[in-house]
Structure formats: structure tokens, C-alpha cells
C-alpha atoms as an extended CHARMM CRD file, in Angstrom:
* protein
*
       106  EXT
         1         1  MET       CA             28.0700000000       24.6790000000      -19.3090000000  PROA      1               0.0000000000
         2         2  SER       CA             26.2390000000       25.8980000000      -16.1900000000  PROA      2               0.0000000000
         3         3  GLY       CA             26.9250000000       24.9890000000      -12.9000000000  PROA      3               0.0000000000
         4         4  GLY       CA             23.9550000000       24.4420000000      -11.3620000000  PROA      4               0.0000000000
         5         5  GLY       CA             19.9540000000       23.9210000000      -12.6990000000  PROA      5               0.0000000000
         6         6  GLU       CA             20.1080000000       20.4320000000      -12.8360000000  PROA      6               0.0000000000
         7         7  ALA       CA             19.2880000000       17.8750000000      -10.0630000000  PROA      7               0.0000000000
         8         8  ALA       CA             21.1810000000       14.6360000000       -9.9780000000  PROA      8               0.0000000000
         9         9  PRO       CA             18.4010000000       12.0680000000      -10.2490000000  PROA      9               0.0000000000
        10        10  ALA       CA             16.9340000000       10.5020000000       -7.1390000000  PROA      10              0.0000000000
        11        11  PRO       CA             17.9810000000        7.0620000000       -6.3300000000  PROA      11              0.0000000000
        12        12  ALA       CA             15.4240000000        3.9380000000       -7.6430000000  PROA      12              0.0000000000
        13        13  GLU       CA             13.8650000000        2.5670000000       -4.9310000000  PROA      13              0.0000000000
        14        14  LYS       CA             13.5460000000       -0.9240000000       -4.1200000000  PROA      14              0.0000000000
        15        15  PRO       CA             10.1580000000       -2.7750000000       -5.4590000000  PROA      15              0.0000000000
        16        16  VAL       CA              8.1830000000       -3.5720000000       -2.0270000000  PROA      16              0.0000000000
        17        17  ALA       CA              7.1490000000       -7.2820000000       -2.3900000000  PROA      17              0.0000000000
        18        18  ALA       CA              3.6220000000       -7.6440000000       -2.0670000000  PROA      18              0.0000000000
        19        19  PRO       CA              1.8690000000       -9.8080000000        0.6620000000  PROA      19              0.0000000000
        20        20  PRO       CA              1.4300000000      -13.6390000000       -0.2340000000  PROA      20              0.0000000000
        21        21  VAL       CA             -2.4460000000      -13.7870000000       -1.4630000000  PROA      21              0.0000000000
        22        22  ASP       CA             -4.5550000000      -16.3050000000        0.4360000000  PROA      22              0.0000000000
        23        23  PRO       CA             -6.4740000000      -18.1270000000       -2.8960000000  PROA      23              0.0000000000
        24        24  VAL       CA             -9.6080000000      -19.1620000000       -0.8470000000  PROA      24              0.0000000000
        25        25  GLU       CA             -9.5900000000      -15.3090000000        0.7260000000  PROA      25              0.0000000000
        26        26  GLU       CA             -9.7470000000      -14.0250000000       -2.7180000000  PROA      26              0.0000000000
        27        27  LEU       CA            -12.2740000000      -16.1340000000       -4.1600000000  PROA      27              0.0000000000
        28        28  ALA       CA            -14.6760000000      -15.5620000000       -0.8920000000  PROA      28              0.0000000000
        29        29  LYS       CA            -14.2300000000      -11.8820000000       -1.6370000000  PROA      29              0.0000000000
        30        30  LYS       CA            -15.7870000000      -12.8790000000       -4.7090000000  PROA      30              0.0000000000
        31        31  ILE       CA            -18.3730000000      -14.6780000000       -3.7110000000  PROA      31              0.0000000000
        32        32  TYR       CA            -19.6420000000      -12.5120000000       -0.6490000000  PROA      32              0.0000000000
        33        33  VAL       CA            -19.9160000000       -9.2540000000       -3.0150000000  PROA      33              0.0000000000
        34        34  GLU       CA            -21.9590000000      -11.5950000000       -5.5800000000  PROA      34              0.0000000000
        35        35  LEU       CA            -24.2850000000      -12.6050000000       -2.4720000000  PROA      35              0.0000000000
        36        36  ALA       CA            -24.4830000000       -9.7810000000       -0.7420000000  PROA      36              0.0000000000
        37        37  SER       CA            -25.5530000000       -7.8200000000       -4.0730000000  PROA      37              0.0000000000
        38        38  GLN       CA            -28.0100000000      -10.5760000000       -4.8030000000  PROA      38              0.0000000000
        39        39  ILE       CA            -29.7350000000      -10.4630000000       -1.7090000000  PROA      39              0.0000000000
        40        40  HSD       CA            -29.8980000000       -6.9430000000       -1.0770000000  PROA      40              0.0000000000
        41        41  ALA       CA            -31.1040000000       -6.1450000000       -5.1550000000  PROA      41              0.0000000000
        42        42  GLN       CA            -34.2170000000       -8.4650000000       -3.8150000000  PROA      42              0.0000000000
        43        43  LEU       CA            -37.0940000000       -6.7130000000       -3.4190000000  PROA      43              0.0000000000
        44        44  ASP       CA            -39.3560000000       -8.8140000000       -1.6290000000  PROA      44              0.0000000000
        45        45  GLY       CA            -40.0150000000       -7.3110000000        2.1210000000  PROA      45              0.0000000000
        46        46  LYS       CA            -37.8360000000      -10.5430000000        3.2710000000  PROA      46              0.0000000000
        47        47  PRO       CA            -35.6540000000       -9.9750000000        6.5740000000  PROA      47              0.0000000000
        48        48  LYS       CA            -31.8360000000      -10.4380000000        4.9340000000  PROA      48              0.0000000000
        49        49  PRO       CA            -29.2980000000      -12.7700000000        6.4820000000  PROA      49              0.0000000000
        50        50  ASP       CA            -26.7770000000      -11.1580000000        9.0360000000  PROA      50              0.0000000000
        51        51  HSD       CA            -23.7980000000      -10.3960000000        7.0860000000  PROA      51              0.0000000000
        52        52  LEU       CA            -21.1660000000      -12.7750000000        8.7280000000  PROA      52              0.0000000000
        53        53  LYS       CA            -23.1000000000      -15.7730000000        7.9240000000  PROA      53              0.0000000000
        54        54  VAL       CA            -23.1970000000      -14.9630000000        4.1130000000  PROA      54              0.0000000000
        55        55  ALA       CA            -19.5090000000      -14.4490000000        5.2770000000  PROA      55              0.0000000000
        56        56  GLU       CA            -19.4040000000      -17.8440000000        6.3640000000  PROA      56              0.0000000000
        57        57  ILE       CA            -20.9970000000      -19.3880000000        3.9120000000  PROA      57              0.0000000000
        58        58  SER       CA            -18.6050000000      -17.4020000000        1.1930000000  PROA      58              0.0000000000
        59        59  PHE       CA            -15.8140000000      -19.0440000000        2.6840000000  PROA      59              0.0000000000
        60        60  ARG       CA            -17.5490000000      -22.1930000000        2.7880000000  PROA      60              0.0000000000
        61        61  LEU       CA            -17.8840000000      -22.5130000000       -0.6330000000  PROA      61              0.0000000000
        62        62  ALA       CA            -14.4320000000      -20.7700000000       -1.5740000000  PROA      62              0.0000000000
        63        63  GLU       CA            -12.6990000000      -23.8330000000        0.5860000000  PROA      63              0.0000000000
        64        64  ALA       CA            -14.8810000000      -26.2650000000       -1.2130000000  PROA      64              0.0000000000
        65        65  PHE       CA            -14.7520000000      -25.0280000000       -4.8740000000  PROA      65              0.0000000000
        66        66  GLN       CA            -10.7790000000      -25.0720000000       -4.1310000000  PROA      66              0.0000000000
        67        67  THR       CA            -11.3430000000      -28.9890000000       -3.0920000000  PROA      67              0.0000000000
        68        68  GLY       CA            -13.2000000000      -29.6800000000       -5.6270000000  PROA      68              0.0000000000
        69        69  ASN       CA            -11.1180000000      -27.7870000000       -8.1210000000  PROA      69              0.0000000000
        70        70  LEU       CA             -7.7820000000      -29.9610000000       -6.6350000000  PROA      70              0.0000000000
        71        71  GLN       CA            -10.4610000000      -32.8740000000       -7.5850000000  PROA      71              0.0000000000
        72        72  PHE       CA            -11.7420000000      -32.3990000000      -10.8810000000  PROA      72              0.0000000000
        73        73  ASN       CA             -9.6940000000      -30.2820000000      -12.8320000000  PROA      73              0.0000000000
        74        74  THR       CA             -6.6840000000      -32.3360000000      -14.2890000000  PROA      74              0.0000000000
        75        75  ALA       CA             -4.7640000000      -28.5170000000      -14.8980000000  PROA      75              0.0000000000
        76        76  ALA       CA             -5.1170000000      -27.5110000000      -11.7660000000  PROA      76              0.0000000000
        77        77  ARG       CA             -4.4070000000      -30.9260000000       -9.7890000000  PROA      77              0.0000000000
        78        78  ALA       CA             -1.3550000000      -30.8960000000      -12.3840000000  PROA      78              0.0000000000
        79        79  ARG       CA              0.1070000000      -27.3870000000      -11.2110000000  PROA      79              0.0000000000
        80        80  ALA       CA             -0.1850000000      -28.5740000000       -7.8890000000  PROA      80              0.0000000000
        81        81  ASP       CA              1.7810000000      -31.8990000000       -8.2850000000  PROA      81              0.0000000000
        82        82  ALA       CA              4.3340000000      -29.7800000000      -10.0610000000  PROA      82              0.0000000000
        83        83  LYS       CA              4.8470000000      -26.8890000000       -7.4660000000  PROA      83              0.0000000000
        84        84  ALA       CA              4.8220000000      -29.9180000000       -4.4060000000  PROA      84              0.0000000000
        85        85  LYS       CA              8.2300000000      -31.2020000000       -6.8100000000  PROA      85              0.0000000000
        86        86  ALA       CA              9.7330000000      -28.0530000000       -7.6200000000  PROA      86              0.0000000000
        87        87  SER       CA              9.5840000000      -26.9630000000       -3.4160000000  PROA      87              0.0000000000
        88        88  VAL       CA             12.2470000000      -28.3940000000       -1.1370000000  PROA      88              0.0000000000
        89        89  ASP       CA             11.6190000000      -29.4880000000        2.1380000000  PROA      89              0.0000000000
        90        90  VAL       CA             14.6340000000      -28.3910000000        4.5510000000  PROA      90              0.0000000000
        91        91  SER       CA             13.4450000000      -30.3130000000        6.9900000000  PROA      91              0.0000000000
        92        92  LYS       CA             15.1680000000      -33.2490000000        5.3660000000  PROA      92              0.0000000000
        93        93  ILE       CA             17.9800000000      -31.6230000000        4.7370000000  PROA      93              0.0000000000
        94        94  GLU       CA             20.8530000000      -33.2980000000        6.8920000000  PROA      94              0.0000000000
        95        95  ILE       CA             24.1420000000      -30.8770000000        7.5060000000  PROA      95              0.0000000000
        96        96  ASP       CA             27.2670000000      -32.4560000000        8.9130000000  PROA      96              0.0000000000
        97        97  PHE       CA             28.8930000000      -30.0690000000       10.0800000000  PROA      97              0.0000000000
        98        98  GLY       CA             31.9330000000      -31.5600000000       11.2030000000  PROA      98              0.0000000000
        99        99  ALA       CA             32.7920000000      -32.3280000000        7.6340000000  PROA      99              0.0000000000
       100       100  VAL       CA             32.7770000000      -29.3610000000        7.3700000000  PROA      100             0.0000000000
       101       101  GLY       CA             35.0820000000      -27.8710000000        9.9210000000  PROA      101             0.0000000000
       102       102  THR       CA             37.9600000000      -30.9320000000        8.9560000000  PROA      102             0.0000000000
       103       103  ALA       CA             37.5490000000      -29.5390000000        4.8910000000  PROA      103             0.0000000000
       104       104  ALA       CA             38.6430000000      -26.4530000000        5.9020000000  PROA      104             0.0000000000
       105       105  LYS       CA             41.6910000000      -28.0810000000        7.6680000000  PROA      105             0.0000000000
       106       106  LYS       CA             43.2800000000      -30.0750000000        5.1130000000  PROA      106             0.0000000000
């Protein structure tokens, strides 16, 4: 056995939690890229719309799609209902701290 040569393995780093994803933002981003590419691909010489207006319409379309998706897509509605049932509303939880203290004294 030799006394050195191999270093101890580095401790494993904890995975960093990904930030929450906003589905409307993600969809609006895709819509914006599509619209912008179609607008700028036109070589008709007409003035192009303001970029902020294209972003605004992208978000409006994404929000409308999300609303319509829940209204007309039964699978999406079922997923939303299941998620709502699985979540707990902590504002409705009542804790009797008096009972907690008396149980410890018995």
C-alpha cells in the first residue's frame, strides 16, 4: 500500500431546486418567437410592429389558450381537478394549542 496518490472523492453536492415554471410565460415565449420570426421573414417593405406589442399579443394568446384548454380539454381539466384535490389549504387548518399542552402533562 502506498501512502498518497489517490484523493478522497469530493462530497456530492445537493441538487439545486429548479425555479417554478410559469406555463403561460413558457407558452408566450414560444408564441413570441414564432410571431417574430414570421413578421421579420416578410420582405414586403411594410413597417414591422413594435416588439412590445408582439410580446403583449403573445401573452394574451397564451392566457387565452390556457383558459380554453381548461374549458375544452377534458384531460387538462381532469389534471387540474386532481391537483386541486391533492393540495392542502393550510389556512383552513385549526390547531388547538391548549390541547397540546394538556396532553404533555398527563
